[in-house]
Steps between C-alpha positions, in 0.01 A plus 500: 500500500293690752625283782861571401434877506344487847793292624748761373315780679497311828871432473568870419297631793662256734850587390420876530422459866819322587688835566519606861262793547733663750779529239289686243443873482235678291738502200659160540745328732687734735879525500680413821582793731836667443729463796585847641794562728389668820701801615571558865349815648743759645563493872408871537206672333630793287390841624275704267645804325406819683394807300723794581422867446720796431521785744481764228125547498293723724271363765214301353677450166719188504700390199609133497856411409497317167706183482750492216457861397817656367598844618624587155292711270279296266593487136294747298442540128716778361306802379519564127614862507404551136127480578504720810371846427715782631351806666577706189330245273190493719489880494526499120216249454284683755547827314383336178195346668394790723499743209298275274151622410353152547656444842423836666118455518541145632716618790267783596584786734655296784715197440821322603769316308542144634759300305674434167645190338608375161270275300635188320412432136154352436491123518828468692541392861833639611698593806607825341725388217281647227333792675771749415448441126135609499542845656146457632422610857190465717419790731244453779313796648211540738242769438369619836245728341352211297586224750651268242839359402634605160754302298695672223717321245757735358815525293730799479330583171157523658211332682373173351198439725329620818258278693290535813537206741169504685506313830879468506698642790872505417746488794562829675739734325732764640253779422221309678707474816621859482149641462375280783776626731424862411130461581572312824743764626239772441226316689410668835538167682864467390618853427823580683539142629659327201733761354812327639382150406537305177186429299417173326212397276324179404204464265190363669151392393216579740247220543161477337236469770162331487307816588774764485843503335807612691608863435712517187358183345558493124739796515877536487566466874837489673610421856760745630715441809767710668797352687847586622712392206433232241456205733355656816160417643217718366413792727213656305279388212250632249264364234503718189242499221706621204197498271326754723833655609416489870585327828242244608647406837811579701638435844784392726619141521469347849837437667642151450617307803 
């Protein structure tokens, strides 16, 4: 019996080695290569596409022409007019808020109105379809005297809540820009030089330094520029600390070549 078992093993090992080693891969015999038809190379090498630039930009600012860009205006989502607050509605809600006994101390002695928008119902994510039904509006202010943003939720019937938003700097509002322009025009470095120019404003955040912070750090600070018209190059500039109600820096822009 033992001799028969040994004989079977010898036969099995011998038959297992009869396959050609060159025809076997790590997972078994390899399939024959698939015949691929060879394509003939073109006689001339195609030239690479060259990047072209428009001639609309000023020196040093090149704008590449975009391939496939349509000159037609892109399709935009239509604005739901029912949720847009009119100037009269904003004035009405502001009157309610700014005469409220709980709001007045939060705003302090110097403040600016920033923005207003309708609030959708709680628990609903909408694009405006349900905002009109709530009658609830959010008003955003910035208190210069207390250096903090203030958010007021209000209906025409009265104020629902007022909250301080510590550390939050909402985008610049019209009153921010207007006050910045007024302070810049009165600064001795700019007085009489910018009266015929148009002022613009952009909120800025001075850097926090390792040993010393930049002037205006942590305050409501706005960058004011003056140019000829809406799209002209800036001629003069000023950095305004609205919290302190003063000009930090001001000067004339160097001429552009």
